[in-house]
MIZADO-804121 format. One record per residue (C-alpha): x, y, z; residue in three letters. Coordinates in steps of 0.02 Angstrom, whole numbers, plus 50000, padded with zeros to 5 digits. Example, Ala and Ser with C-alpha at 12.3 -4.5 7.8 and 13.67 -1.06 7.14 Angstrom:
BEGIN
506154977550390ALA506844994750357SER
end
This chain:
BEGIN
569225299751721MET567785302151879LYS569295299452004LYS570455314451928LEU568845325751935ILE568575322452110TYR570335325152169LEU570235340752086ARG568605346052156LEU569185342652334LEU570365356952381PRO568875368052319PHE567655359152420VAL568805361652571ALA568805379152536LEU566885381452542ILE566835371852710LEU568145384052791LEU567405399352729ALA565685393552818GLY566555388752979CYS567365407152979GLU566715416253136GLY565905401853217ASN567335392653281PHE566935396853460ASP565085390453450GLU565615374553349LEU566635369553508ASN565365373053641LEU564935356553729ASN562775357153739SER563025345453881ASN564225354753987LYS563255370354088PRO564075389354077THR563155395054236THR563005386454405VAL561555391154531PRO562375400454677PRO561495388754792SER562525373254723LEU564055382854739LEU563545387654934LEU563325368954963THR564945364354899GLY565745377555002ILE564825372055161LEU565445352955133ASN567265360155126ASP566995370455278LEU566865355255377TYR568175348455490ASP567715330655536ALA568185320055691PRO569205303455715ALA570595312255609GLY572395318355636ASP571655334555717TYR570985324455878GLU572555317055905LYS573565336055880TRP572115341256011ASP572655326956120GLN570955320056133TYR571205301456075PHE572835291856027LEU573225279455881ILE573925264655978ASN574275253155832TYR575525258955684ASP574855251955535TYR573455267455567TYR574765280855602GLY575555288355750ASN575465302355898ASN576795313455822GLN576895330555789TYR577905331655637VAL576735343555523PHE576675342655340GLY575775356055237GLU574395366055300GLY572585364955219LYS572495373855040ASP570825381555031LYS571105392554888TYR569935380954764ALA568605383054891THR568795402354886LEU568715401054699LYS567095393154716ASN566605409154843VAL567085420354707ILE566135409654572LYS564635409854686MET564535427754713GLU564665430754537GLU563135421154493GLU562245428354628ALA562485444554552ALA561795438654403LYS560235434554466LEU559895448754578TYR559915467054558THR560045473254728THR561785476254798GLU561495465854957ILE560995447054928ASN561405433055046PRO562635424254940TYR563645440854943ALA563515443255133ALA564165423455166LEU565405426155051GLY566175439055153LYS566035427255309PHE566895411955184PHE568435422655143ARG568685428955325ALA568375408955381TYR569645402455249PHE570905413855249PHE571065414755435THR571155396655450GLN572475395155332MET573415408055425SER573325400555585LEU574015386055528GLN575435392855425MET575695411055462GLY575785424755317ASP574925419155167ILE574425425755003PRO572725434555002MET572515452454931THR573465446754758GLU572695428454778ALA571445421854668LEU571595433654532LEU571915419354402GLY572915422454256GLY573075441154294THR574405435354441ASN574975418954464LEU576295424254574ASN575485432954731PRO576345440954854VAL576065434755039TYR575065445955161ASP575485447455337SER574695437255450GLN574105453855538LYS573435460655357THR572535443755349VAL571655446255512PHE571325464255496LEU570525461055317GLN569485445555394SER568865457255542LEU568195468655417LYS567465457855309TRP566545448755462LEU565925466255514ASP565315470055327GLU564405451555342ALA563545455655489ASN562805473155432THR562325465655268GLN561505449755345LEU560695461255475GLY559975470555320THR559135454255262LEU558535448855409VAL557515464455437ALA556875462955254GLN556325444555293SER557395439655139ASP557075421055081THR558265420354933ARG559545408854995LEU559605390854947ALA560775376154978GLY561165379055151ASP561525361155233ILE561885368655405TYR560375381555441PHE558885378155316GLY559415393055235ASN559105405755403SER560015421255360VAL559695425055550ALA560785409755617LYS561995414055502TRP562125430655561GLN562505424855742LYS563785412355673THR564715427255585VAL564865435655756ASN565285422255853ALA566845417855739TYR567325435955753ARG567235432755945LEU568355418255910ARG569615427055800LEU569845441355928LEU570225428956064VAL571445418955958HIS572155438855939LEU572455439556150SER574395442256127LYS574005458056029LYS572765466356131GLU573825483156146SER573965484055959ASP572955501255911THR572765494055735ASP571735479855784LEU570835486755942ASN570175471355994ILE569495475756165LYS568485489656098SER567825478555946GLN567415465056085PHE566635476756207ALA565465484956068ALA564835466956007ILE564455463856184LEU563595478256214ALA562435479856065ASP561625463956045PRO560425469055906VAL561765474455796LYS562775460955842TYR561665445355881PRO562595430655950LEU562045413155993MET560855410456135THR560695391256145SER561555375356071THR560195375655912ASP561125389755846ASP562865379455825ASN563435379155654LEU563645359755639GLN563735345755526TYR562515334355536THR562655314855469TYR561485306355350ILE561505286155322ASN561925279155195PRO562565294555106THR563635303855227ASN564005291855395LYS564835298055552TYR566725291955533PRO566585280355678GLU564995268555649ASN564425249955650PRO565435246755492GLY567165253055560SER567035244755714PHE567995229655683GLY569355241155621PHE569595256855730ASN568595253055904ALA570135245355990LEU571545256255888ARG570975272455969GLU571235275456161ASN570925291356265SER572135302756310SER572625306556480ALA572665326156446THR570835324656394TYR570295309756544VAL571445315156650GLY570655332356662LEU568955323556675LEU569275312956803THR570335325456921LYS568715337456892LEU567475321556943MET566555327956780ASP565145315656713PRO565585318656537ARG566835306356564VAL565335292456574PHE564935298456407VAL566355299256296THR567345287356358THR567355269156442GLU568105263756595PRO569875254356588ALA569395235256576THR571035229956677ALA570435241956818LYS568775235856826VAL569345217856832ALA570415222756968ALA568765227957070GLY568505247057029THR566925251657006SER566335255856814PRO565595272256875THR567175276656987SER568205289756932PHE569695277856961ASN569205267456828ALA569565278956689PHE571385281856619LEU571955288056482GLY573705285756384ALA575075297856390ASP575235306756212PRO577255305556231GLY577245287556275GLU577935274456158ASP576965268056028LEU577485252156043GLY577185250056255ILE575435261256218MET574885246956105TYR575475233156226VAL574625242856376LYS572965246356269ALA572725229056221ASN572955223456401ALA571505235856452GLY572665246156549GLU571855262356456TYR569965269456428SER569415267756242LEU568095280956153ILE566325274956214ASN565925261956100ARG563905264056135LYS563955284556091HIS565065283955951TYR564935266455865TYR563095261255892GLU562325271055754THR562795276755559PHE562335296055608THR563285297655769GLY563305314555850GLU563245331355748PRO565145337155724SER565155357555792VAL566195369055690GLN565565385155785ILE564645381055933GLY563735389556084TYR564805382456217PRO566235388456149GLU565605405756121MET565095406256287CYS566905402556351PHE567575415956234ASN566435428656312ILE567135422556491ALA569135423956432GLU568775441556368ALA567965447756520ILE569155439456625ASN570575447756533ARG569495464456550GLY569005470056377TRP567175470656444ALA566285470756602THR564945460456560LYS563635452756408GLY561835449656394ALA561965434556521LEU563075445056640GLY564745441256706THR566195430156662ALA565685416856783GLU563915418856708ASP564625412756544TYR565775400956614TYR564265392156681LYS563185392956541ALA564625384956448GLY564785370956558ILE562955366656561LEU562585368756392ALA564175356056356SER563325343956482TRP561645344356405SER562505341456230SER562765324956292TYR560985321656390GLY561795324956548ILE560445335756659PRO560875347456775ALA560015339156929SER559595320956941GLY560385305956858SER560735298456685PHE561165283256613THR562985276556559ALA563095263456448TYR564795253856441PHE565185237056337ILE565145221056401ALA566495210856419SER566675198456284GLY565385206656181SER565725204556008PRO565955221955889GLY564575213655759SER563095212155902THR563795223856048ALA562895221256211VAL563145235256330TYR562815235356517ASN561985251256585SER562345261056760TYR561525274356834PRO562455290956872VAL561945304856977ASN562355322556921THR562095335557049PRO562745351956942PHE562905361757108ASP563895348157191THR564975348057045TYR565245366957040TYR565755369757222ALA567295360957180GLN568775372957216SER569385364957052SER567885371656954VAL566935384257041LYS567545401756947TYR568935411857029ALA569365430456963ALA571165432856884GLY572475419356814ALA571515405056907THR569875408756821GLY570745410056657LEU571645393056671THR569535385356733GLU568895394756572ILE570055387156456LEU570145369356534ASN568115370156515GLN568395374856341ARG569555361156315TYR568305348456375LEU566735356056282ALA567555355156116LEU567925335956122PHE567775330555953ARG567385347355875HIS568055361855796SER569475354855701GLY571145361955769LEU570565372955894GLU570945364456047SER572695364755966TYR572665384855927PHE572355388256107THR573575376956189TYR574725384556075ARG574235401556125ARG573865399256307THR574725383356377GLY573035377856426VAL572705363656462PRO574555356956483ASN574865346456314PHE576265332256349THR577625325256246THR578905312556232GLY579595300156107PRO577905295656057GLY577425315755992THR579065315355899GLY579875332355853ASN581125330955976SER579635329656103GLU579165346856046ARG577325352156010ILE577435358455839ALA576925378355817LYS576385377155622ARG576105368355469PHE577255370655318GLN576815378455163TYR575755370955025ILE576725361454910SER576525369954768THR577095386754833GLU578715380154833ARG578725377154647THR577455390254581ALA577515404654680ASN579605401654732THR580155419054757VAL578555425354853ASN578775408854949TYR580505411754991LYS580265430555043ALA578895424055170ALA580075410655235LEU581495424555275THR580495438255339SER579515425955470GLN580585409755496PHE582355414255460ALA582095405955302GLY581495389555346ASN579815381155322ASP580035379055495ASP578635368155605ILE579565375155750ASN579275393455689GLY578485406455797VAL577175414555704MET576705435355724TRP575085429355812ILE575885418455942LEU577205434355983LYS
end
C-alpha cells in the first residue's frame, strides 16, 4: 500500500520541482568555477605571444638564411601550404577592447589604442601572405558566418588608418602619463614605446607598398614624409632599446636552439649561400658571430678568421647532395657558441630599430622625403649597419672575440676556441660594395644591409622584401621545388574552402584566375 501511494504522489512532486525551477534555468546552469569576465591585461599577454614569430622554423629557410640538410627534419622547398590564421587572435583583441571598456569610462584607454595596432598588424600579415582576405565583415560571430573578402588595397588603407589613430591615442596617453596598461611582456607597460612601434610598423607597411607609390588613395609619399617631418606627433625608435622583441626565459620559455636541442639540430642546419655569400663578399664581421667556418676549409689550411673559410650551401641544391657535403664539413653551420650555449639565446626582434633605419633610407632614396631626424639616406643607412653590429657585440673600432667550436668537441660539453677579430668600421664602410651610393645602386645596398640585419628576426620580412624587390638574389634549383620557382603567396586558410566557399571562390576568381595558386601575383606586387 505504501508503494502505491508513493507512485501516485511522484508526478505531483515532479510538478512542484519543475514549477520551482521556472525562470531560473540559466542560473542553475552557470558554472561557478568558470569566470565570466577576463582582465584585459590577461588577454593582452596572450595576444602579444601570438604576435611573436619564432626563429628556427620554415620562415628562416624561406628567407634563405639557413637550410635543412637532413630530410628527416624537412626540406627547403617553396611548396607553400595555407597562410597563418590570426582570426582567433583578433577575436581576443575585440574581447580585450570590450573588457577594457567595462573598466574605464574614458573614451581612450591603452587597450583600445593597442587594439587598433593589433588589427592593423594581424590583418596585414595575413594579407601579405595570402592576398585579399575577409576583414570588414570578419569577426562578427553568428551575425555573419560568410564574410566577403576585402581587397588587399582596402586592407592596407584601413590598416594605415588604424595605425594613425593608434598613434594619436597613444600620444594622448603619453601626455597624460597614463599607467593603466598591464600584462605587456615586451615593453613593461610603456605606452611611449608602443607609440614608437606603431609608427615604425606604419613605415614598414608604406615601404611594402612601394609599387603603389602613384596611387592617390594611398598617398604613400606624403604619409611617409609627414611622419618624418613631425617627430613630436610621430615619435620613432631611436635605438635598439626600442625594439619590439621577444625575450626568452628559462625554464618556461627556452630559445629554440639551446643545450637541450644541440644533439638534434646543430649538425642538421647549415647556412645558406644567400646569407653567407653576401657577408663574405662585403667582408662583414657579422659572419664570425652568426656562423662557423667550414671545417673542411680549416682542415685544408684556411684560417678560421679568413672570410674564405665560410661557405653556405646553395638553397637550390639537391637535399641528398647537400647532406653529403654538410657532413663532409664543406658548409658553414650556424654558430653553436652564439645560438646553442644558453637556454635564452638572443631576443627575437619582431619590429626593430635597424630595420626602421633601412626603411627610412629606402624611402629617402626613392624620393619620398628629403631627410629625417638623423639626416640623409646615407645617415640612416650607416645607423642601421652600426645598430646591427652592436646587437652582436661588434664594436665600430678595436676588436671583439669570435668563438668557434673545437674540432671533435662533444655537444654536451662543447669546447670553443677563441679568436680576436679587428673591426674598423671606417675600413669596412670605405669599400665600394658597402659605401652608400645614390640611385639604384644605393637602393640595392640598403636592401642588402636590411637583409643582413634581419637574420633570424622578423618572421617573413626578408622573404616579403625579396618578393617585392628581388634583393638579395634568392637562388633556386631542384632543392627548392615548385619547378625551381620562389612561390609568391600562401594558400588560403583551409576552413575558407568549406565554410565560406562562395566568397572564397569569388576571391580566387578576382585575383588568381580561379586557382589558389602559390605562384599567383597579388595586388601589392603589381
